[in-house]
C-alpha positions in Angstrom: -32.3 17.8 17.2 -31.9 14.8 19.6 -29.3 12.1 19.2 -32.0 9.5 18.5 -33.5 11.6 15.7 -30.1 12.2 14.1 -29.2 8.5 14.3 -32.5 7.4 12.7 -31.9 10.0 9.9 -28.5 8.5 9.2 -29.9 5.1 9.3 -32.6 6.0 6.8 -30.0 7.6 4.6 -27.7 4.4 4.8 -30.7 2.2 3.9 -31.6 4.3 0.9 -28.1 4.5 -0.4 -27.4 0.7 0.0 -30.6 0.2 -2.1 -29.8 2.6 -4.8 -26.0 2.3 -4.8 -25.6 5.8 -6.2 -22.3 6.0 -4.3 -20.1 3.1 -3.3 -21.3 1.1 -0.2 -18.1 1.6 1.7 -18.3 5.4 1.1 -21.8 5.4 2.4 -20.6 3.5 5.6 -18.0 6.1 6.2 -20.4 9.1 5.7 -22.6 7.6 8.4 -19.6 7.0 10.7 -18.2 10.4 10.3 -21.6 12.1 10.3 -22.4 10.6 13.7 -19.1 12.0 15.0 -19.5 15.5 13.6 -23.0 15.7 15.0 -21.8 14.6 18.4 -23.8 11.4 18.6 -20.7 9.3 18.9 -17.2 10.0 20.1 -14.3 9.2 17.7 -13.1 6.2 19.8 -16.5 4.6 19.7 -17.3 5.4 16.1 -14.1 3.7 14.8 -13.9 0.9 17.3 -15.2 -1.5 14.7 -11.9 -1.3 12.7 -10.1 -3.1 15.5 -12.8 -5.6 16.3 -11.4 -9.1 16.2 -14.1 -10.1 13.6 -12.7 -7.4 11.2 -9.2 -8.9 11.8 -10.6 -12.4 11.1 -12.1 -11.2 7.8 -8.8 -9.6 6.7 -6.9 -12.8 7.6 -9.4 -15.1 5.8 -9.3 -12.9 2.7 -5.6 -13.6 2.5 -6.0 -17.3 3.2 -8.6 -17.6 0.5 -6.7 -15.3 -1.8 -3.7 -17.7 -1.8 -6.0 -20.5 -3.0 -7.1 -18.4 -5.9 -3.7 -16.7 -6.6 -1.9 -20.1 -6.9 -4.5 -21.5 -9.2 -5.6 -24.2 -6.7 -9.3 -23.0 -6.9 -9.2 -23.4 -10.6 -7.7 -26.9 -10.4 -10.4 -27.9 -7.9 -13.1 -26.4 -10.2 -11.7 -28.0 -13.2 -11.6 -31.5 -11.7 -15.2 -31.4 -10.6 -16.6 -29.8 -13.8 -14.7 -32.3 -16.1 -17.1 -34.9 -15.1 -20.2 -32.9 -16.0 -21.3 -34.3 -19.3 -24.5 -32.2 -19.7 -25.3 -28.5 -19.1 -27.7 -29.5 -16.1 -24.8 -31.6 -14.6 -22.4 -28.6 -15.1 -24.8 -26.2 -13.4 -25.2 -28.6 -10.5 -21.3 -29.0 -10.3 -20.7 -25.2 -10.4 -23.3 -24.6 -7.5 -21.7 -27.3 -5.4 -18.2 -26.0 -5.8 -19.2 -22.3 -5.4 -21.6 -23.0 -2.5 -19.1 -24.9 -0.4 -16.2 -22.6 -1.2 -18.3 -19.6 -0.2 -19.0 -21.3 3.1 -15.3 -21.7 4.0 -13.9 -18.6 2.4 -15.9 -15.6 1.5 -19.0 -15.5 -0.7 -18.1 -12.1 -2.3 -14.5 -13.1 -2.9 -15.5 -16.6 -4.3 -18.1 -15.2 -6.7 -15.7 -12.5 -7.9 -12.8 -14.9 -8.6 -15.0 -17.7 -10.1 -17.1 -15.7 -12.4 -14.1 -15.5 -15.0 -13.5 -19.2 -14.4 -17.1 -20.1 -15.3 -17.1 -17.8 -18.3 -14.0 -19.6 -19.5 -15.8 -23.0 -18.9 -18.8 -21.6 -20.9 -16.6 -20.6 -23.8 -14.8 -24.1 -23.8 -18.1 -26.2 -23.4 -20.2 -24.1 -25.8 -23.0 -23.5 -23.3 -24.5 -20.1 -22.7 -22.6 -18.2 -20.0 -25.9 -16.5 -19.0 -27.2 -20.0 -18.0 -24.1 -20.7 -15.9 -23.5 -17.4 -14.1 -27.0 -17.0 -12.5 -26.7 -20.3 -10.5 -23.2 -19.4 -9.5 -24.3 -16.1 -8.0 -27.2 -17.8 -6.1 -24.9 -20.5 -4.9 -22.4 -18.0 -3.5 -25.3 -16.2 -1.7 -26.6 -19.4 -0.2 -23.2 -20.9 0.6 -22.3 -17.8 2.7 -24.7 -19.2 5.2 -22.8 -22.3 6.0 -20.2 -20.9 8.4 -19.3 -18.0 10.6 -16.9 -16.5 8.0 -19.0 -17.1 4.8 -20.7 -13.7 4.8 -20.1 -10.3 6.4 -23.5 -10.4 8.1 -22.6 -13.6 10.0 -19.8 -11.9 11.8 -21.7 -8.7 12.4 -24.3 -10.8 14.2 -21.6 -12.5 16.2 -20.2 -9.2 17.3 -23.5 -8.2 18.6 -24.1 -11.5 20.4 -20.6 -11.3 22.1 -21.8 -8.2 23.9 -24.4 -10.2 25.7 -22.0 -13.2 26.2 -23.5 -15.4 23.5 -22.0 -16.6 20.3 -22.5 -18.9 17.2 -20.4 -22.0 16.7 -18.3 -22.0 13.6 -20.6 -24.2 11.5 -23.8 -23.4 13.5 -25.2 -21.3 10.5 -25.2 -24.5 8.5 -28.1 -25.9 10.4 -30.2 -23.5 8.3 -27.7 -22.7 5.5 -27.1 -26.3 4.3 -30.7 -27.2 3.8 -31.1 -23.9 1.9 -28.1 -24.6 -0.3 -29.3 -28.2 -1.1 -32.9 -27.0 -1.9 -31.4 -24.2 -4.2 -29.2 -26.8 -6.0 -32.2 -29.1 -6.4 -34.3 -26.1 -7.7 -31.9 -25.2 -10.4 -31.4 -28.9 -11.4 -35.2 -29.1 -12.0 -37.6 -26.3 -12.2 -35.2 -23.4 -12.2 -33.2 -25.0 -15.1 -36.0 -24.1 -17.3 -36.2 -20.4 -16.0 -32.5 -19.6 -16.6 -31.7 -16.8 -19.1 -30.9 -18.0 -22.5 -29.2 -15.2 -24.7 -26.0 -14.6 -26.4 -23.5 -12.1 -25.2 -22.1 -10.0 -28.0 -19.7 -7.7 -26.2 -16.2 -8.8 -25.2 -15.8 -9.9 -21.6 -13.8 -7.8 -19.3 -12.6 -10.8 -17.3 -9.4 -12.8 -17.8 -10.8 -16.1 -18.6 -7.4 -17.7 -19.5 -5.2 -16.9 -16.7 -2.1 -19.1 -16.8 -1.0 -20.8 -13.6 1.5 -23.2 -15.2 4.4 -21.2 -13.8 3.1 -21.7 -10.3 4.9 -24.4 -8.4 2.8 -27.3 -7.3 4.0 -27.0 -3.7 2.5 -23.5 -3.5 -0.9 -24.8 -4.7 -1.0 -27.7 -2.2 0.5 -25.5 0.7 -2.3 -23.0 0.1 -4.9 -25.8 0.4 -3.3 -27.5 3.4 -3.0 -24.1 5.3 -6.7 -23.4 4.5 -7.8 -26.8 5.8 -5.7 -26.5 9.0 -6.8 -23.0 9.6 -10.5 -24.2 9.3 -9.8 -27.1 11.6 -8.3 -24.7 14.2 -11.4 -22.5 13.9 -13.7 -25.4 14.3 -11.9 -26.6 17.4 -11.5 -23.2 18.8 -12.5 -24.1 22.3 -10.5 -27.3 22.4 -7.1 -25.6 21.4 -7.9 -22.3 23.2 -6.9 -20.1 20.2 -9.5 -17.4 19.1 -10.7 -17.5 15.5 -9.0 -14.3 14.4 -5.6 -15.6 15.8 -6.0 -18.8 13.8 -6.8 -16.8 10.7 -3.8 -14.6 11.2 -1.4 -17.5 11.8 -2.6 -19.1 8.5 -2.2 -15.8 6.6 1.3 -15.3 8.0 2.5 -18.7 7.2 1.3 -18.3 3.5 3.2 -14.9 3.3 6.3 -16.0 5.1 6.6 -19.1 2.9 6.1 -17.1 -0.3 2.9 -18.9 -1.3 1.4 -15.4 -1.7 3.2 -12.2 -1.9 2.5 -9.2 0.3 1.2 -7.3 -2.7 -1.2 -10.2 -3.7 -2.2 -10.5 0.0 -3.2 -6.9 0.2 -4.9 -7.1 -3.2 -7.1 -10.1 -2.0 -8.4 -8.0 0.9 -12.0 -6.7 0.0 -11.9 -3.3 1.5 -15.5 -2.7 0.8 -16.5 -5.5 3.1 -14.1 -4.2 5.8 -15.6 -0.7 5.6 -19.1 -2.1 5.9 
């Protein structure tokens, strides 16, 4: 069997498994990677070269930088301030989508959704609104917000890696040329037509999420430093060509500052890294 045929068969297997999700996505990725080595299509060095790609390092660093914002409770504080001004369910949905959309653009859409789901469930419990009506806009906003920047979604950096091989690249916020209009249209849709289409049912089972996590014992300086480091890291990435520091290095510097200053512990930093995304 030719190398081309073997590659196409593994590609077909990966597509089917990604759609069905019968086994974890990361495991599917590793089966394909190892399978191509065993069948002789790739050598070991080539097969695992992606793990030391600068974009993978950037993802790891930004998971830590974003994780600090969540672990210190700063993300909850930002969400609470904005949603406090939402007087109706419709306004609350718009507020949630704006927060999640823009956070997904500068952090990670997967991580943002995972962390803010329990926050929104808690908001639903306090406000009396149906959680089913608040969670659907949150997930869509996270998906659309991931297209605002280079680091918003895994696919963005995968595309960047491919372009770098032909001496081309995207700017940090170049995705926003398309992503921002999509996010705005999505928010407007859920504020009007989509608002009437949202699921409206009660949830009887107990939630598996911790909706009342207490951040009162976290010092204010840790919360503000996590936000300051995030902003400075993003600015360094935006002006990458001006300062001459690569995106991955800027991300690593931000992550190291947060760990060395004690804003986030090593254990929390490791926990914040989404290994599924890294394997993919």
